[in-house]
C-alpha positions in Angstrom: 11.1 12.4 -2.0 11.7 8.8 -2.8 10.5 7.0 0.4 7.2 7.5 2.2 6.8 6.1 5.7 3.6 6.1 7.8 4.2 5.0 11.4 1.2 4.7 13.8 -1.0 6.5 11.3 -4.6 6.6 12.5 -6.2 7.9 9.3 -9.6 6.6 8.4 -10.2 4.7 5.2 -11.5 7.7 3.3 -8.3 9.7 4.0 -6.2 6.6 3.1 -8.2 6.5 -0.1 -7.1 10.1 -0.9 -3.5 9.2 -0.2 -3.6 6.1 -2.4 -5.3 8.2 -5.1 -2.4 10.7 -5.0 0.1 7.9 -5.0 -1.5 6.4 -8.1 -0.2 9.4 -10.0 3.1 9.4 -8.2 6.3 9.7 -10.2 8.9 10.0 -7.4 8.1 7.7 -4.4 9.8 4.4 -4.9 9.3 2.9 -1.5 6.1 2.8 0.6 6.1 1.7 4.2 3.0 1.5 6.4 3.9 0.3 9.9 2.3 -0.1 13.3 -1.2 0.6 12.1 -4.4 -1.2 11.2 -5.2 -1.2 7.5 -8.9 -1.6 6.9 -10.3 -3.7 4.1 -11.5 -0.5 2.3 -8.0 1.0 2.6 -6.4 -2.2 1.4 -8.7 -2.2 -1.7 -7.7 1.4 -2.3 -4.0 0.4 -2.1 -4.6 -2.5 -4.6 -6.3 0.0 -7.0 -3.3 2.3 -6.7 -1.0 -0.4 -7.9 -3.1 -0.8 -11.0 -1.9 2.6 -12.2 1.3 3.2 -10.2 4.4 2.1 -12.1 7.0 3.7 -9.8 6.7 2.1 -6.4 8.9 -1.0 -6.3 9.2 -1.6 -2.5 6.2 -2.2 -0.2 6.5 -2.8 3.5 3.4 -3.5 5.6 4.9 -4.1 9.1 2.6 -4.8 12.0 -0.5 -3.7 10.1 -3.0 -6.3 11.4 -3.5 -8.0 8.0 -5.7 -11.0 8.2 -5.4 -14.0 5.8 -8.3 -12.6 3.7 -6.5 -9.2 3.6 -3.3 -10.8 2.3 -5.3 -12.7 -0.3 -6.9 -9.4 -1.4 -3.5 -7.8 -1.6 -2.0 -10.7 -3.6 -4.9 -10.9 -6.0 -4.7 -7.2 -6.7 -1.0 -7.1 -7.2 -0.7 -10.1 -9.5 -0.6 -7.8 -12.6 1.9 -5.3 -11.1 5.3 -5.8 -12.7 7.1 -3.1 -10.7 7.1 -4.4 -7.1 10.3 -6.2 -6.5 10.2 -6.3 -2.7 7.3 -6.9 -0.4 7.7 -7.2 3.4 4.6 -8.4 5.4 6.0 -8.8 8.8 
């Protein structure tokens, strides 16, 4: 599996934390798409932590995820050290 897409996922932040924990050890998923869902601040922090250790994912799409300006700032601050992401879509 090289692409993981979550569409209209209603998982709570603790479940998303488990997902991001698993993806931090991922060695096969290169593209992560979360779309048509609300990403809580806790989930976003878990995603940012995942990118500290994940060196495989190089495409991130967050489409219609209800990200606020502060959420986008959190995401950008957390990803500033990640050298693998080559594509980010925040529509």
